[in-house]
N, CA, C and O atoms as CSV, one atom per row, in Angstrom:
chain,resi,resn,atom,element,x,y,z
A,1,MET,N,N,17.012,-0.774,-35.554
A,1,MET,CA,C,16.278,-1.472,-34.493
A,1,MET,C,C,15.812,-0.909,-33.423
A,1,MET,O,O,16.487,-0.170,-32.707
A,2,LYS,N,N,14.575,-1.220,-33.214
A,2,LYS,CA,C,13.915,-0.498,-32.056
A,2,LYS,C,C,13.467,-1.674,-30.747
A,2,LYS,O,O,12.389,-2.268,-30.745
A,3,ILE,N,N,14.643,-1.857,-29.580
A,3,ILE,CA,C,14.131,-2.914,-28.683
A,3,ILE,C,C,13.057,-2.220,-27.988
A,3,ILE,O,O,13.035,-1.087,-27.507
A,4,ASP,N,N,11.881,-3.431,-28.046
A,4,ASP,CA,C,10.779,-3.005,-26.683
A,4,ASP,C,C,10.651,-3.117,-25.665
A,4,ASP,O,O,10.220,-2.257,-24.897
A,5,ARG,N,N,11.078,-4.475,-25.331
A,5,ARG,CA,C,11.479,-4.724,-23.605
A,5,ARG,C,C,12.122,-6.261,-23.946
A,5,ARG,O,O,12.351,-6.892,-24.979
A,6,LEU,N,N,12.294,-6.518,-22.394
A,6,LEU,CA,C,12.925,-7.911,-22.039
A,6,LEU,C,C,12.106,-8.745,-22.077
A,6,LEU,O,O,10.996,-8.581,-21.571
A,7,ASP,N,N,12.497,-9.919,-22.737
A,7,ASP,CA,C,11.599,-11.141,-22.872
A,7,ASP,C,C,12.019,-12.036,-21.831
A,7,ASP,O,O,11.217,-12.135,-20.903
A,8,HIS,N,N,13.162,-12.770,-21.741
A,8,HIS,CA,C,13.810,-13.417,-20.640
A,8,HIS,C,C,15.036,-13.274,-19.952
A,8,HIS,O,O,15.577,-12.343,-20.548
A,9,LEU,N,N,15.678,-13.588,-19.189
A,9,LEU,CA,C,16.960,-13.851,-18.910
A,9,LEU,C,C,17.307,-14.798,-18.301
A,9,LEU,O,O,16.441,-15.381,-17.648
A,10,VAL,N,N,18.355,-15.184,-18.287
A,10,VAL,CA,C,18.897,-16.579,-17.327
A,10,VAL,C,C,19.895,-16.608,-16.126
A,10,VAL,O,O,21.083,-16.286,-16.104
A,11,LEU,N,N,19.226,-17.000,-15.304
A,11,LEU,CA,C,20.105,-17.151,-14.208
A,11,LEU,C,C,20.729,-18.761,-13.862
A,11,LEU,O,O,20.037,-19.778,-13.879
A,12,THR,N,N,21.921,-18.716,-13.609
A,12,THR,CA,C,22.396,-19.847,-13.357
A,12,THR,C,C,22.577,-20.063,-11.639
A,12,THR,O,O,22.988,-19.191,-10.872
A,13,VAL,N,N,22.231,-21.218,-11.323
A,13,VAL,CA,C,21.750,-21.478,-9.414
A,13,VAL,C,C,22.343,-22.828,-9.592
A,13,VAL,O,O,22.639,-23.595,-10.507
A,14,ARG,N,N,22.389,-22.750,-7.994
A,14,ARG,CA,C,23.321,-24.205,-7.771
A,14,ARG,C,C,22.284,-25.322,-7.384
A,14,ARG,O,O,22.590,-26.469,-7.056
A,15,ASP,N,N,20.908,-24.772,-7.478
A,15,ASP,CA,C,19.576,-25.727,-6.971
A,15,ASP,C,C,18.484,-25.224,-7.464
A,15,ASP,O,O,17.953,-24.216,-6.996
A,16,ILE,N,N,18.060,-25.846,-8.411
A,16,ILE,CA,C,17.131,-25.289,-9.017
A,16,ILE,C,C,15.609,-25.153,-8.460
A,16,ILE,O,O,14.703,-24.367,-8.737
A,17,GLU,N,N,15.691,-26.063,-7.712
A,17,GLU,CA,C,14.323,-26.567,-6.971
A,17,GLU,C,C,13.984,-25.332,-5.906
A,17,GLU,O,O,12.969,-24.685,-5.650
A,18,ALA,N,N,15.161,-25.337,-5.487
A,18,ALA,CA,C,15.043,-24.229,-4.176
A,18,ALA,C,C,15.283,-22.885,-4.602
A,18,ALA,O,O,15.335,-21.932,-3.825
A,19,THR,N,N,15.440,-22.812,-5.917
A,19,THR,CA,C,15.880,-21.087,-6.074
A,19,THR,C,C,13.968,-21.052,-6.903
A,19,THR,O,O,13.488,-19.955,-7.186
A,20,CYS,N,N,13.316,-22.099,-7.113
A,20,CYS,CA,C,11.921,-22.007,-7.668
A,20,CYS,C,C,10.949,-21.688,-6.218
A,20,CYS,O,O,10.193,-20.736,-6.029
A,21,GLU,N,N,11.218,-22.661,-5.442
A,21,GLU,CA,C,10.837,-22.404,-4.140
A,21,GLU,C,C,10.864,-21.006,-3.532
A,21,GLU,O,O,9.900,-20.642,-2.858
A,22,PHE,N,N,11.711,-20.353,-3.692
A,22,PHE,CA,C,12.126,-19.166,-3.201
A,22,PHE,C,C,11.506,-18.133,-4.047
A,22,PHE,O,O,10.835,-17.306,-3.429
A,23,TYR,N,N,11.570,-18.019,-5.122
A,23,TYR,CA,C,10.846,-16.924,-6.053
A,23,TYR,C,C,9.332,-17.125,-5.925
A,23,TYR,O,O,8.529,-16.212,-6.119
A,24,GLN,N,N,8.992,-18.371,-5.586
A,24,GLN,CA,C,7.668,-18.902,-5.830
A,24,GLN,C,C,6.847,-18.370,-4.667
A,24,GLN,O,O,5.683,-17.983,-4.772
A,25,THR,N,N,7.536,-18.386,-3.590
A,25,THR,CA,C,7.069,-17.992,-1.843
A,25,THR,C,C,7.311,-16.575,-2.002
A,25,THR,O,O,6.263,-15.942,-1.875
A,26,ILE,N,N,8.374,-15.817,-2.248
A,26,ILE,CA,C,8.582,-14.640,-1.912
A,26,ILE,C,C,8.183,-13.672,-2.943
A,26,ILE,O,O,7.920,-12.581,-2.439
A,27,LEU,N,N,8.113,-13.692,-3.615
A,27,LEU,CA,C,7.909,-12.874,-5.026
A,27,LEU,C,C,6.818,-13.536,-6.077
A,27,LEU,O,O,6.527,-13.209,-7.228
A,28,ASN,N,N,6.312,-14.630,-5.197
A,28,ASN,CA,C,4.899,-15.044,-6.132
A,28,ASN,C,C,4.795,-15.308,-7.755
A,28,ASN,O,O,3.883,-15.289,-8.582
A,29,MET,N,N,6.084,-15.543,-7.770
A,29,MET,CA,C,6.588,-15.838,-9.478
A,29,MET,C,C,5.856,-17.523,-9.415
A,29,MET,O,O,5.644,-18.241,-8.437
A,30,GLU,N,N,5.601,-17.756,-10.873
A,30,GLU,CA,C,4.958,-18.694,-11.329
A,30,GLU,C,C,6.133,-19.710,-11.821
A,30,GLU,O,O,6.910,-19.399,-12.723
A,31,VAL,N,N,6.177,-20.818,-11.211
A,31,VAL,CA,C,6.998,-21.708,-12.036
A,31,VAL,C,C,6.480,-22.361,-13.256
A,31,VAL,O,O,5.360,-22.870,-13.229
A,32,GLN,N,N,7.240,-22.389,-14.371
A,32,GLN,CA,C,7.121,-22.905,-15.599
A,32,GLN,C,C,7.985,-23.829,-16.166
A,32,GLN,O,O,9.164,-23.547,-16.382
A,33,VAL,N,N,7.376,-25.189,-16.494
A,33,VAL,CA,C,7.994,-26.419,-16.925
A,33,VAL,C,C,8.081,-26.075,-18.293
A,33,VAL,O,O,6.994,-25.826,-18.815
A,34,PHE,N,N,9.296,-25.977,-19.169
A,34,PHE,CA,C,8.868,-26.146,-20.438
A,34,PHE,C,C,10.337,-27.050,-21.152
A,34,PHE,O,O,11.158,-27.524,-20.367
A,35,GLY,N,N,10.511,-27.190,-22.516
A,35,GLY,CA,C,11.494,-27.988,-23.145
A,35,GLY,C,C,12.334,-28.842,-22.635
A,35,GLY,O,O,13.381,-28.483,-22.097
A,36,GLY,N,N,11.953,-30.107,-22.754
A,36,GLY,CA,C,12.251,-31.053,-21.978
A,36,GLY,C,C,12.903,-31.192,-20.360
A,36,GLY,O,O,13.880,-31.834,-19.975
A,37,GLY,N,N,11.945,-30.319,-19.598
A,37,GLY,CA,C,11.802,-30.532,-18.024
A,37,GLY,C,C,12.249,-29.486,-18.072
A,37,GLY,O,O,12.516,-29.675,-16.886
A,38,ARG,N,N,12.801,-28.039,-18.360
A,38,ARG,CA,C,13.906,-26.749,-18.112
A,38,ARG,C,C,12.525,-26.315,-17.455
A,38,ARG,O,O,11.392,-26.557,-17.872
A,39,LYS,N,N,12.938,-25.559,-16.235
A,39,LYS,CA,C,12.180,-24.283,-15.514
A,39,LYS,C,C,12.534,-23.216,-15.393
A,39,LYS,O,O,13.713,-22.938,-15.170
A,40,ALA,N,N,11.413,-22.180,-15.532
A,40,ALA,CA,C,11.737,-20.830,-15.467
A,40,ALA,C,C,10.457,-20.386,-14.642
A,40,ALA,O,O,9.371,-20.949,-14.504
A,41,LEU,N,N,10.897,-19.311,-14.191
A,41,LEU,CA,C,10.358,-18.126,-13.411
A,41,LEU,C,C,9.326,-17.151,-14.071
A,41,LEU,O,O,9.826,-16.088,-14.439
A,42,ARG,N,N,8.067,-17.295,-14.279
A,42,ARG,CA,C,7.045,-16.547,-15.120
A,42,ARG,C,C,6.478,-15.177,-13.984
A,42,ARG,O,O,5.885,-15.367,-12.922
A,43,PHE,N,N,6.849,-13.848,-14.555
A,43,PHE,CA,C,6.236,-12.871,-14.221
A,43,PHE,C,C,5.887,-11.817,-15.171
A,43,PHE,O,O,6.681,-11.647,-16.096
A,44,GLY,N,N,4.696,-10.970,-15.107
A,44,GLY,CA,C,4.036,-10.201,-16.034
A,44,GLY,C,C,4.496,-10.884,-17.290
A,44,GLY,O,O,4.399,-12.104,-17.421
A,45,ARG,N,N,5.069,-9.982,-18.348
A,45,ARG,CA,C,5.192,-10.500,-19.822
A,45,ARG,C,C,6.670,-11.278,-19.998
A,45,ARG,O,O,7.076,-11.647,-21.100
A,46,GLN,N,N,7.349,-11.454,-18.856
A,46,GLN,CA,C,8.808,-11.761,-18.640
A,46,GLN,C,C,8.945,-13.113,-17.897
A,46,GLN,O,O,8.134,-13.480,-17.046
A,47,LYS,N,N,10.001,-13.808,-18.269
A,47,LYS,CA,C,10.511,-14.879,-17.412
A,47,LYS,C,C,11.951,-15.040,-17.180
A,47,LYS,O,O,12.717,-14.412,-17.911
A,48,ILE,N,N,12.490,-15.915,-16.118
A,48,ILE,CA,C,13.617,-15.934,-16.126
A,48,ILE,C,C,14.001,-17.291,-16.227
A,48,ILE,O,O,13.659,-17.962,-15.253
A,49,ASN,N,N,14.733,-18.013,-17.294
A,49,ASN,CA,C,15.167,-19.165,-17.323
A,49,ASN,C,C,16.095,-19.525,-16.429
A,49,ASN,O,O,17.076,-18.795,-16.292
A,50,LEU,N,N,15.964,-20.723,-15.649
A,50,LEU,CA,C,17.231,-21.386,-14.932
A,50,LEU,C,C,17.918,-22.221,-15.073
A,50,LEU,O,O,17.471,-23.360,-15.208
A,51,HIS,N,N,19.163,-21.979,-15.092
A,51,HIS,CA,C,20.196,-23.247,-15.543
A,51,HIS,C,C,20.878,-23.909,-14.443
A,51,HIS,O,O,21.091,-23.132,-13.512
A,52,GLN,N,N,21.306,-25.150,-14.244
A,52,GLN,CA,C,21.813,-25.959,-12.985
A,52,GLN,C,C,23.031,-25.260,-13.540
A,52,GLN,O,O,23.268,-25.143,-14.742
A,53,LYS,N,N,23.907,-24.729,-12.387
A,53,LYS,CA,C,25.332,-24.828,-12.639
A,53,LYS,C,C,26.315,-26.001,-13.055
A,53,LYS,O,O,26.759,-26.708,-12.150
A,54,GLY,N,N,26.608,-26.201,-14.102
A,54,GLY,CA,C,27.780,-27.733,-14.718
A,54,GLY,C,C,26.603,-28.068,-15.679
A,54,GLY,O,O,26.725,-28.993,-16.481
A,55,MET,N,N,25.609,-27.422,-15.617
A,55,MET,CA,C,24.714,-28.301,-16.461
A,55,MET,C,C,23.927,-27.240,-17.503
A,55,MET,O,O,22.840,-27.600,-17.954
A,56,GLU,N,N,24.429,-26.049,-17.850
A,56,GLU,CA,C,24.242,-25.094,-18.976
A,56,GLU,C,C,23.454,-25.347,-19.989
A,56,GLU,O,O,23.540,-26.520,-20.352
A,57,ILE,N,N,22.620,-24.619,-20.670
A,57,ILE,CA,C,22.397,-24.578,-21.988
A,57,ILE,C,C,23.256,-24.054,-22.825
A,57,ILE,O,O,24.038,-23.153,-22.524
A,58,ASP,N,N,23.153,-24.653,-24.066
A,58,ASP,CA,C,24.429,-23.619,-24.858
A,58,ASP,C,C,23.387,-23.382,-25.959
A,58,ASP,O,O,22.510,-24.181,-26.288
A,59,PRO,N,N,23.673,-21.830,-26.625
A,59,PRO,CA,C,24.824,-21.036,-26.065
A,59,PRO,C,C,24.471,-20.304,-24.810
A,59,PRO,O,O,23.322,-19.911,-24.608
A,60,LYS,N,N,25.364,-20.135,-24.043
A,60,LYS,CA,C,25.123,-19.616,-22.477
A,60,LYS,C,C,26.489,-18.465,-22.536
A,60,LYS,O,O,27.423,-18.435,-23.338
A,61,ALA,N,N,26.205,-17.604,-21.415
A,61,ALA,CA,C,27.488,-16.867,-20.878
A,61,ALA,C,C,28.622,-17.309,-20.890
A,61,ALA,O,O,28.799,-18.444,-20.448
A,62,GLU,N,N,29.861,-16.455,-21.460
A,62,GLU,CA,C,31.082,-17.061,-21.128
A,62,GLU,C,C,31.737,-17.584,-19.867
A,62,GLU,O,O,32.708,-18.339,-19.830
A,63,HIS,N,N,30.979,-17.005,-18.688
A,63,HIS,CA,C,31.355,-17.522,-17.330
A,63,HIS,C,C,30.194,-17.550,-16.522
A,63,HIS,O,O,30.194,-16.816,-15.534
A,64,PRO,N,N,29.289,-18.195,-16.733
A,64,PRO,CA,C,27.963,-18.329,-15.903
A,64,PRO,C,C,28.249,-18.819,-14.391
A,64,PRO,O,O,28.613,-19.977,-14.185
A,65,THR,N,N,28.077,-17.923,-13.376
A,65,THR,CA,C,28.339,-18.408,-12.122
A,65,THR,C,C,27.088,-17.888,-11.156
A,65,THR,O,O,26.685,-16.733,-11.295
A,66,PRO,N,N,26.440,-18.844,-10.097
A,66,PRO,CA,C,25.373,-18.558,-9.356
A,66,PRO,C,C,25.882,-16.940,-8.702
A,66,PRO,O,O,26.922,-16.283,-8.758
A,67,GLY,N,N,25.123,-16.834,-8.355
A,67,GLY,CA,C,25.434,-15.386,-7.340
A,67,GLY,C,C,25.815,-13.810,-7.755
A,67,GLY,O,O,25.960,-12.801,-7.064
A,68,SER,N,N,25.929,-14.101,-9.474
A,68,SER,CA,C,26.511,-12.849,-10.067
A,68,SER,C,C,25.532,-11.953,-10.395
A,68,SER,O,O,25.979,-10.875,-10.787
A,69,GLY,N,N,24.143,-12.064,-10.357
A,69,GLY,CA,C,23.072,-11.580,-10.966
A,69,GLY,C,C,22.468,-10.561,-9.695
A,69,GLY,O,O,22.406,-10.701,-8.473
A,70,ASP,N,N,22.034,-9.399,-10.708
A,70,ASP,CA,C,21.654,-7.955,-9.655
A,70,ASP,C,C,20.484,-7.277,-10.399
A,70,ASP,O,O,20.659,-6.515,-11.350
A,71,LEU,N,N,19.105,-7.659,-9.826
A,71,LEU,CA,C,17.887,-7.928,-10.224
A,71,LEU,C,C,17.078,-6.774,-9.662
A,71,LEU,O,O,16.899,-6.550,-8.465
A,72,CYS,N,N,16.661,-6.143,-10.584
A,72,CYS,CA,C,15.337,-4.921,-9.937
A,72,CYS,C,C,14.029,-5.443,-10.820
A,72,CYS,O,O,13.981,-5.786,-12.002
A,73,PHE,N,N,13.089,-5.383,-9.913
A,73,PHE,CA,C,11.474,-6.227,-10.013
A,73,PHE,C,C,10.512,-4.582,-9.501
A,73,PHE,O,O,10.583,-4.018,-8.410
A,74,ILE,N,N,10.004,-4.329,-10.241
A,74,ILE,CA,C,8.834,-3.484,-10.195
A,74,ILE,C,C,7.749,-4.205,-9.672
A,74,ILE,O,O,7.412,-5.206,-10.303
A,75,THR,N,N,6.984,-3.841,-8.413
A,75,THR,CA,C,5.919,-4.551,-8.156
A,75,THR,C,C,4.554,-3.680,-8.219
A,75,THR,O,O,4.806,-2.484,-8.080
A,76,LEU,N,N,3.050,-3.984,-8.406
A,76,LEU,CA,C,2.071,-3.017,-8.066
A,76,LEU,C,C,1.642,-2.873,-6.811
A,76,LEU,O,O,0.781,-2.076,-6.436
A,77,ASP,N,N,2.402,-3.854,-5.973
A,77,ASP,CA,C,1.925,-3.509,-4.591
A,77,ASP,C,C,2.795,-2.580,-3.647
A,77,ASP,O,O,3.985,-2.377,-3.887
A,78,PRO,N,N,2.199,-2.079,-2.660
A,78,PRO,CA,C,3.503,-1.221,-1.799
A,78,PRO,C,C,4.800,-1.950,-1.493
A,78,PRO,O,O,4.816,-3.056,-0.953
A,79,VAL,N,N,5.668,-1.415,-1.786
A,79,VAL,CA,C,6.833,-2.315,-1.607
A,79,VAL,C,C,7.259,-2.398,0.230
A,79,VAL,O,O,8.018,-3.130,0.865
A,80,GLU,N,N,6.440,-1.378,0.580
A,80,GLU,CA,C,6.265,-1.909,2.159
A,80,GLU,C,C,5.806,-3.350,2.781
A,80,GLU,O,O,6.136,-3.876,3.844
A,81,SER,N,N,4.916,-3.811,1.730
A,81,SER,CA,C,3.973,-4.820,1.967
A,81,SER,C,C,5.097,-6.215,2.064
A,81,SER,O,O,4.895,-7.233,2.726
A,82,LEU,N,N,6.302,-5.920,1.210
A,82,LEU,CA,C,6.918,-7.198,1.178
A,82,LEU,C,C,7.728,-7.494,2.471
A,82,LEU,O,O,7.962,-8.682,2.691
A,83,ILE,N,N,8.198,-6.547,3.377
A,83,ILE,CA,C,8.620,-6.677,4.677
A,83,ILE,C,C,8.352,-7.611,5.421
A,83,ILE,O,O,9.295,-8.258,5.877
A,84,PRO,N,N,7.090,-7.944,5.748
A,84,PRO,CA,C,6.445,-8.934,6.499
A,84,PRO,C,C,6.689,-10.627,5.940
A,84,PRO,O,O,6.888,-11.691,6.526
A,85,VAL,N,N,6.561,-10.246,4.595
A,85,VAL,CA,C,6.999,-11.638,3.834
A,85,VAL,C,C,8.541,-12.059,3.972
A,85,VAL,O,O,8.916,-13.217,4.152
A,86,LEU,N,N,9.336,-10.992,3.864
A,86,LEU,CA,C,10.620,-11.308,4.184
A,86,LEU,C,C,10.955,-11.627,5.410
A,86,LEU,O,O,11.783,-12.534,5.493
A,87,THR,N,N,10.542,-11.130,6.472
A,87,THR,CA,C,10.852,-11.247,7.888
A,87,THR,C,C,9.681,-12.729,8.244
A,87,THR,O,O,10.030,-13.402,9.214
A,88,ARG,N,N,8.692,-13.086,7.679
A,88,ARG,CA,C,8.692,-14.308,7.736
A,88,ARG,C,C,9.273,-15.555,7.731
A,88,ARG,O,O,9.265,-16.549,8.456
A,89,TYR,N,N,9.895,-15.129,6.465
A,89,TYR,CA,C,11.143,-16.493,5.723
A,89,TYR,C,C,12.382,-16.309,6.314
A,89,TYR,O,O,13.243,-17.158,6.084
A,90,ASN,N,N,12.648,-15.342,7.050
A,90,ASN,CA,C,13.829,-14.768,7.479
A,90,ASN,C,C,14.698,-14.331,6.522
A,90,ASN,O,O,15.884,-14.280,6.849
A,91,VAL,N,N,14.368,-13.981,5.338
A,91,VAL,CA,C,15.080,-13.252,4.676
A,91,VAL,C,C,15.876,-11.989,5.081
A,91,VAL,O,O,15.027,-11.100,5.151
A,92,PRO,N,N,17.005,-11.508,5.361
A,92,PRO,CA,C,17.445,-10.177,5.303
A,92,PRO,C,C,17.313,-9.357,4.791
A,92,PRO,O,O,17.638,-9.450,3.608
A,93,ILE,N,N,16.735,-7.931,5.284
A,93,ILE,CA,C,16.591,-6.869,4.531
A,93,ILE,C,C,17.896,-6.203,4.647
A,93,ILE,O,O,18.470,-5.923,5.700
A,94,LEU,N,N,18.347,-5.956,3.313
A,94,LEU,CA,C,19.400,-4.909,2.977
A,94,LEU,C,C,19.455,-3.339,3.311
A,94,LEU,O,O,18.381,-2.752,3.183
A,95,GLU,N,N,20.517,-2.610,3.704
A,95,GLU,CA,C,20.208,-1.249,3.647
A,95,GLU,C,C,19.439,-1.079,4.551
A,95,GLU,O,O,19.242,0.135,4.597
A,96,GLY,N,N,18.710,-1.718,5.537
A,96,GLY,CA,C,18.112,-1.150,6.332
A,96,GLY,C,C,16.525,-0.694,6.100
A,96,GLY,O,O,15.838,-0.019,6.865
A,97,GLY,N,N,16.256,-1.107,5.172
A,97,GLY,CA,C,14.571,-1.152,4.621
A,97,GLY,C,C,14.295,-0.463,3.465
A,97,GLY,O,O,14.926,-0.736,2.445
A,98,VAL,N,N,13.713,0.123,3.466
A,98,VAL,CA,C,13.144,1.148,2.038
A,98,VAL,C,C,13.955,2.127,1.824
A,98,VAL,O,O,14.109,2.955,2.722
A,99,VAL,N,N,14.620,2.251,0.654
A,99,VAL,CA,C,15.350,3.605,0.349
A,99,VAL,C,C,15.271,4.013,-1.073
A,99,VAL,O,O,15.058,3.004,-1.746
A,100,SER,N,N,15.347,4.983,-1.744
A,100,SER,CA,C,15.134,5.973,-2.520
A,100,SER,C,C,16.443,5.699,-3.633
A,100,SER,O,O,17.615,5.901,-3.316
A,101,ARG,N,N,16.126,5.333,-4.633
A,101,ARG,CA,C,16.761,4.964,-5.890
A,101,ARG,C,C,16.178,5.487,-7.115
A,101,ARG,O,O,15.047,5.967,-7.038
A,102,THR,N,N,16.768,5.467,-8.213
A,102,THR,CA,C,16.351,5.810,-9.364
A,102,THR,C,C,16.090,4.617,-10.241
A,102,THR,O,O,16.944,3.732,-10.292
A,103,GLY,N,N,14.912,4.516,-10.978
A,103,GLY,CA,C,14.503,3.567,-11.922
A,103,GLY,C,C,15.072,3.860,-13.275
A,103,GLY,O,O,15.792,4.845,-13.439
A,104,ALA,N,N,14.666,2.740,-14.606
A,104,ALA,CA,C,14.567,3.303,-15.641
A,104,ALA,C,C,13.619,4.661,-16.085
A,104,ALA,O,O,14.078,5.456,-16.906
A,105,THR,N,N,12.396,4.848,-15.542
A,105,THR,CA,C,11.664,6.128,-16.101
A,105,THR,C,C,11.388,7.043,-14.618
A,105,THR,O,O,10.380,7.736,-14.480
A,106,GLY,N,N,12.436,6.916,-13.578
A,106,GLY,CA,C,12.216,8.196,-12.676
A,106,GLY,C,C,12.716,7.383,-11.087
A,106,GLY,O,O,13.344,6.346,-10.876
A,107,PRO,N,N,12.248,8.165,-10.384
A,107,PRO,CA,C,12.609,7.765,-8.662
A,107,PRO,C,C,11.309,6.274,-8.533
A,107,PRO,O,O,10.142,6.039,-8.848
A,108,ILE,N,N,12.517,5.574,-7.841
A,108,ILE,CA,C,11.722,4.522,-6.987
A,108,ILE,C,C,11.834,4.540,-5.576
A,108,ILE,O,O,12.261,5.528,-4.979
A,109,ALA,N,N,11.500,3.577,-5.054
A,109,ALA,CA,C,11.233,3.374,-3.814
A,109,ALA,C,C,11.691,1.780,-3.463
A,109,ALA,O,O,10.787,1.026,-3.823
A,110,SER,N,N,12.732,1.112,-2.918
A,110,SER,CA,C,13.548,-0.169,-3.155
A,110,SER,C,C,13.437,-0.495,-1.767
A,110,SER,O,O,13.414,0.196,-0.749
A,111,ILE,N,N,13.351,-2.201,-2.073
A,111,ILE,CA,C,13.930,-2.943,-1.054
A,111,ILE,C,C,14.604,-3.844,-1.521
A,111,ILE,O,O,14.255,-4.398,-2.563
A,112,TYR,N,N,16.066,-4.302,-0.651
A,112,TYR,CA,C,16.853,-5.251,-1.368
A,112,TYR,C,C,17.305,-6.093,-0.107
A,112,TYR,O,O,17.554,-5.744,1.047
A,113,PHE,N,N,17.323,-7.458,-0.801
A,113,PHE,CA,C,17.521,-8.842,-0.237
A,113,PHE,C,C,17.976,-9.779,-1.463
A,113,PHE,O,O,17.850,-9.562,-2.668
A,114,ARG,N,N,18.570,-10.942,-0.768
A,114,ARG,CA,C,19.342,-11.744,-1.613
A,114,ARG,C,C,18.326,-13.114,-1.777
A,114,ARG,O,O,17.459,-13.564,-1.029
A,115,ASP,N,N,18.841,-13.566,-3.110
A,115,ASP,CA,C,18.333,-15.066,-3.091
A,115,ASP,C,C,18.821,-16.026,-2.674
A,115,ASP,O,O,19.643,-15.659,-1.835
A,116,PRO,N,N,18.810,-17.785,-2.806
A,116,PRO,CA,C,19.442,-18.411,-2.254
A,116,PRO,C,C,20.842,-18.347,-3.112
A,116,PRO,O,O,21.854,-18.420,-2.416
A,117,ASP,N,N,20.979,-18.258,-4.109
A,117,ASP,CA,C,22.570,-17.952,-4.683
A,117,ASP,C,C,23.133,-17.022,-4.433
A,117,ASP,O,O,24.206,-16.862,-5.016
A,118,LYS,N,N,22.703,-16.044,-3.512
A,118,LYS,CA,C,23.271,-14.619,-3.161
A,118,LYS,C,C,23.150,-13.517,-4.169
A,118,LYS,O,O,23.845,-12.501,-4.185
A,119,ASN,N,N,22.313,-13.786,-4.900
A,119,ASN,CA,C,22.197,-12.709,-6.376
A,119,ASN,C,C,21.393,-11.572,-5.376
A,119,ASN,O,O,20.721,-11.921,-4.405
A,120,LEU,N,N,21.569,-10.284,-5.756
A,120,LEU,CA,C,20.960,-9.029,-5.227
A,120,LEU,C,C,19.817,-8.887,-5.868
A,120,LEU,O,O,19.836,-8.618,-7.069
A,121,ILE,N,N,18.927,-9.004,-5.355
A,121,ILE,CA,C,17.070,-8.496,-5.612
A,121,ILE,C,C,16.806,-7.324,-4.764
A,121,ILE,O,O,16.900,-7.086,-3.560
A,122,GLU,N,N,16.387,-6.575,-5.971
A,122,GLU,CA,C,15.752,-5.311,-5.669
A,122,GLU,C,C,14.218,-5.430,-5.820
A,122,GLU,O,O,13.781,-6.236,-6.642
A,123,VAL,N,N,13.442,-4.739,-5.139
A,123,VAL,CA,C,12.124,-4.877,-5.410
A,123,VAL,C,C,11.372,-3.431,-5.215
A,123,VAL,O,O,11.408,-2.923,-4.094
A,124,SER,N,N,10.715,-2.780,-6.249
A,124,SER,CA,C,10.454,-1.511,-5.901
A,124,SER,C,C,9.100,-1.095,-6.437
A,124,SER,O,O,8.306,-1.866,-6.976
A,125,ASN,N,N,8.920,0.179,-6.238
A,125,ASN,CA,C,7.700,1.050,-6.476
A,125,ASN,C,C,8.226,2.192,-7.189
A,125,ASN,O,O,9.353,2.603,-6.913
A,126,TYR,N,N,7.380,2.852,-8.254
A,126,TYR,CA,C,7.995,4.215,-8.927
A,126,TYR,C,C,7.216,5.054,-8.114
A,126,TYR,O,O,6.077,4.798,-7.723
A,127,VAL,N,N,7.848,6.035,-7.881
A,127,VAL,CA,C,7.199,7.327,-6.428
A,127,VAL,C,C,6.621,8.571,-7.305
A,127,VAL,O,O,6.139,9.553,-6.740
């Protein structure tokens, strides 16, 4: 078997509407409604399905918990352009600003912050 890409992942959240608003406003993701009113966040060729804590869809992770995610997104825009958006919406930037890290295929420049459930979000550019 040869895996090509990630299609979707699932985040368990406390408040689906607050999560949708955050990701739509801060990261410009599209909110998608599907299958019986479920919600997902679409970007590129991937999506994040959202499960409400206590109302998860089976099958699910053994211990679904809000705030346990650590996600890295690659942006086509300069990562520095996210700083004014985060500042405008009072989203604290972790690590003091843009930092150097290593992505799946090489060096990246990253900004870290947290979503409403305190998941760690990293937005990056390859350098």
